[in-house]
C-alpha positions as CSV (number, residue, x, y, z in Angstrom):
1,M,63.5,113.1,24.7
2,P,60.7,115.9,24.8
3,K,61.9,119.7,26.1
4,P,61.4,120.3,29.7
5,L,58.1,121.1,30.9
6,P,58.3,124.4,33.3
7,P,57.6,124.7,36.8
8,L,54.1,125.5,38.2
9,N,55.7,129.2,39.0
10,R,56.6,129.7,35.3
11,A,53.7,127.8,33.8
12,A,50.6,129.3,32.3
13,L,48.1,125.9,31.7
14,L,45.7,126.6,28.4
15,L,43.1,123.8,28.5
16,D,40.4,123.0,25.4
17,L,37.2,121.9,27.3
18,D,35.4,119.3,24.9
19,G,37.1,116.1,24.3
20,T,40.4,117.2,27.0
21,L,38.3,117.8,30.0
22,L,35.4,116.2,29.0
23,E,34.2,113.4,27.5
24,I,32.8,114.1,23.8
25,A,28.8,113.8,24.3
26,P,26.5,113.3,21.2
27,K,25.0,116.7,21.8
28,P,26.9,119.7,23.9
29,D,24.3,119.8,26.3
30,L,24.5,116.5,27.4
31,V,28.0,116.9,29.0
32,S,28.9,115.9,32.3
33,V,31.5,117.1,34.6
34,P,33.2,114.7,36.3
35,A,33.1,115.0,39.9
36,G,36.1,117.1,41.7
37,L,37.9,117.9,38.3
38,A,36.4,121.9,39.2
39,Q,38.4,122.0,42.2
40,V,41.5,120.0,40.7
41,L,41.2,123.2,38.5
42,R,40.7,125.6,40.9
43,N,43.8,124.4,43.2
44,L,45.9,124.3,40.2
45,R,44.7,128.1,39.5
46,D,45.4,128.8,42.9
47,R,49.3,127.1,42.8
48,L,49.6,128.8,38.9
49,G,49.0,132.3,40.4
50,G,45.5,132.5,38.7
51,A,47.3,131.7,35.4
52,L,44.7,128.9,34.4
53,A,42.5,129.6,31.4
54,I,39.9,127.5,29.2
55,I,40.0,127.9,25.5
56,S,36.9,126.6,24.1
57,G,34.5,126.3,20.9
58,R,31.5,126.8,23.2
59,P,30.5,130.3,24.4
60,V,32.1,132.1,27.2
61,A,28.9,131.7,29.2
62,A,28.5,127.7,28.7
63,V,32.2,127.8,30.1
64,D,31.0,129.3,32.8
65,T,28.2,127.4,33.5
66,L,30.3,123.9,33.4
67,L,33.3,125.2,35.4
68,P,31.8,127.6,37.8
69,G,34.6,130.3,39.1
70,V,37.4,127.8,37.9
71,A,39.1,129.6,35.5
72,F,40.6,133.1,35.8
73,A,40.0,133.5,32.0
74,V,37.8,132.3,29.0
75,A,38.2,132.4,25.4
76,G,35.0,131.3,23.7
77,E,34.2,130.3,20.2
78,H,37.4,129.8,19.5
79,G,39.0,133.3,20.1
80,A,35.8,135.2,19.1
81,A,34.9,136.2,22.9
82,F,37.0,136.7,26.1
83,R,36.8,137.2,29.4
84,F,39.8,138.2,30.9
85,G,39.4,138.1,34.4
86,P,37.0,136.6,37.0
87,T,35.3,140.4,37.5
88,E,36.0,141.4,33.5
89,E,32.9,142.0,30.8
90,L,32.6,140.3,28.0
91,E,34.5,141.6,25.0
92,R,34.5,140.5,21.7
93,I,36.7,140.9,18.7
94,P,35.2,142.8,15.7
95,L,34.4,139.9,13.5
96,P,32.0,139.2,10.2
97,Q,28.5,137.6,10.6
98,A,27.1,134.7,8.9
99,P,24.7,135.6,6.7
100,P,21.4,134.6,7.9
101,E,20.6,132.8,4.5
102,W,23.3,130.3,5.8
103,L,21.9,129.6,8.6
104,A,18.8,128.8,7.0
105,E,20.6,126.7,4.3
106,A,21.8,124.3,7.1
107,E,18.4,124.2,9.1
108,R,17.1,122.7,6.1
109,L,20.2,120.9,5.5
110,V,20.2,119.2,8.7
111,A,16.0,118.4,8.5
112,R,17.0,115.7,6.1
113,Y,19.3,113.6,8.8
114,P,17.4,113.0,12.0
115,G,19.9,113.2,14.5
116,A,22.0,115.9,12.5
117,F,21.6,119.7,14.1
118,V,22.9,123.1,14.2
119,E,24.4,125.0,17.1
120,R,24.6,128.8,16.5
121,K,27.2,130.6,17.4
122,A,27.3,134.8,17.5
123,A,29.5,134.8,14.4
124,G,28.9,131.4,12.7
125,F,27.5,128.1,13.3
126,V,28.7,124.6,14.0
127,V,26.5,121.4,11.3
128,H,27.1,118.4,14.0
129,Y,26.2,115.2,12.3
130,R,27.7,112.1,15.6
131,L,24.1,111.0,15.4
132,A,23.7,111.0,11.7
133,P,27.0,110.2,9.6
134,A,25.4,109.7,6.3
135,A,24.8,113.4,6.3
136,E,28.7,114.2,6.3
137,A,29.5,114.2,3.3
138,P,26.3,116.3,1.8
139,M,27.0,118.7,4.6
140,A,30.2,119.3,3.7
141,E,29.5,119.9,-0.3
142,A,26.8,122.1,0.9
143,L,28.6,124.4,3.4
144,S,31.8,124.7,1.0
145,H,30.0,125.9,-1.9
146,L,28.5,128.5,0.5
147,V,31.6,129.2,2.3
148,A,33.3,130.0,-1.1
149,A,31.9,132.7,-2.1
150,A,33.1,134.4,1.2
151,A,36.6,132.8,1.5
152,D,38.1,136.3,2.3
153,R,35.5,136.5,5.4
154,F,35.0,132.7,6.4
155,C,36.1,129.0,6.3
156,L,35.3,125.7,6.7
157,V,36.8,123.7,9.8
158,P,36.1,120.4,10.4
159,G,36.2,119.1,14.1
160,R,35.4,115.7,15.7
161,K,31.8,114.8,14.0
162,A,31.0,118.4,13.0
163,L,31.7,121.1,10.8
164,E,31.9,124.7,11.7
165,V,31.7,128.1,9.4
166,R,33.8,130.3,11.2
167,P,34.7,134.1,10.5
168,I,38.5,134.2,9.5
169,G,40.2,135.9,12.1
170,A,38.7,133.7,15.7
171,D,41.2,130.9,16.1
172,K,42.6,129.2,19.7
173,G,46.2,130.7,18.1
174,H,44.8,134.1,18.4
175,A,43.5,133.0,21.7
176,V,46.8,131.4,23.3
177,R,48.6,135.2,22.3
178,L,46.2,138.0,23.4
179,L,45.7,135.7,26.8
180,M,49.9,135.2,27.1
181,A,50.6,139.0,26.8
182,R,48.3,139.6,30.0
183,V,48.4,138.9,33.8
184,P,48.8,136.7,35.4
185,F,49.7,134.4,32.5
186,R,52.4,137.1,30.9
187,G,56.1,135.8,31.5
188,R,54.9,132.5,31.9
189,Q,55.6,129.8,29.8
190,P,52.4,128.5,28.0
191,I,51.4,124.4,28.4
192,F,47.9,124.1,26.1
193,I,46.3,120.8,25.8
194,G,43.9,120.6,22.6
195,D,42.4,117.4,21.0
196,D,40.6,118.2,17.5
197,V,41.9,119.7,14.7
198,T,40.3,123.2,16.1
199,D,43.1,123.3,18.7
200,K,46.3,122.9,16.2
201,D,46.6,126.5,16.1
202,G,46.7,126.8,19.8
203,I,49.2,123.7,19.8
204,A,51.5,125.8,17.4
205,A,50.9,129.3,19.0
206,A,51.5,128.0,22.6
207,E,55.2,126.1,21.1
208,A,56.1,129.4,19.2
209,L,55.8,130.9,22.5
210,G,58.4,128.8,24.0
211,G,55.8,126.1,25.8
212,A,54.4,123.3,25.1
213,G,51.2,122.0,23.5
214,L,49.9,118.3,24.2
215,F,47.3,117.1,21.4
216,V,45.0,114.6,23.7
217,P,44.9,111.5,21.6
218,A,48.7,111.5,21.0
219,V,49.7,112.3,24.7
220,F,46.8,111.0,27.1
221,G,44.4,109.1,25.0
222,T,41.3,110.3,26.6
223,P,40.1,113.2,29.0
224,E,40.3,110.8,32.2
225,G,43.8,110.8,31.0
226,V,44.1,114.8,31.2
227,R,42.3,114.9,34.2
228,N,44.3,112.1,35.8
229,W,47.7,114.2,34.5
230,L,46.4,117.2,35.9
231,G,45.6,115.8,39.5
232,R,49.2,114.7,39.4
233,L,50.6,118.3,39.4
234,L,49.6,119.1,42.5
235,D,51.9,116.7,44.0
236,F,54.5,119.1,42.6
237,G,56.7,121.9,44.3
238,A,56.2,125.2,42.9
239,T,59.8,125.4,41.3
240,T,60.0,121.1,39.8
241,P,59.8,120.8,36.6
242,L,56.7,119.5,35.8
243,P,56.5,115.4,34.4
244,W,55.3,114.6,31.1
245,P,52.2,112.4,30.5
246,E,53.7,108.5,30.7
247,R,52.1,107.6,27.6
248,I,54.7,109.7,25.4
249,K,57.6,110.3,28.5
250,G,61.2,110.3,27.0
251,D,59.7,109.1,23.4
252,R,57.7,112.1,21.8
253,T,58.7,115.7,21.0
254,S,55.7,118.5,21.3
255,D,56.8,119.4,17.8
256,D,55.7,115.4,16.7
257,L,52.1,116.1,18.4
258,A,51.4,119.2,17.0
259,G,52.7,117.8,13.5
260,E,50.3,115.5,14.2
261,C,47.2,117.7,14.9
262,I,47.7,119.7,12.2
263,G,47.8,116.7,9.9
264,L,44.7,115.2,10.8
């Protein structure tokens, strides 16, 4: 049996965006926000005393554009940048910048594979090959070679049809720990929900802090399953333990789910 989830008056929701709340799109700017999602999240944020955050690989500004006025706090770029409250300024943790020649080489590589493209970030970049699957192996080899020369400062992180060159020190586990140390999250039990190998650090951090880490493919199946479950939470009283998603109710543990994510 999975351990009980906390009630709303003791919980903090920390949510990934793409693949968790929103269906994956061929390109990041083509995602669609389902009708009603923003209102459900705003209602949950109010019931949680504000303790609702989005932790995404996207920049903070992009999250706020997709879900305006929804999250109390946003961690962007896998924890490289933070908006800790609705009226607070963007903060960045000090990180090394990917050399411009790496970005130039990535742009040269994707030019060989129609449909592949580079998404630039403040300290690194992502190569997307969802529309050009033949690019995966050569991209992985080339980017691995680049990162190997600076392995003390950068890592190559595989995602869903994507490869990210990311500075070491920015990950979703770090984001979970920073957010949970601040009001209104402090003193609550985190429930982190993510769908990708890049979410494994967030899952592990939430577990280590006494909360739960839920891996979308194993627990909910799809973002629609996540959205349906979040909507159900509004029917529960402030002191009633929250329900486990029906897909795993009674037969999976959060440790199992973290293992699945880490093993991808």
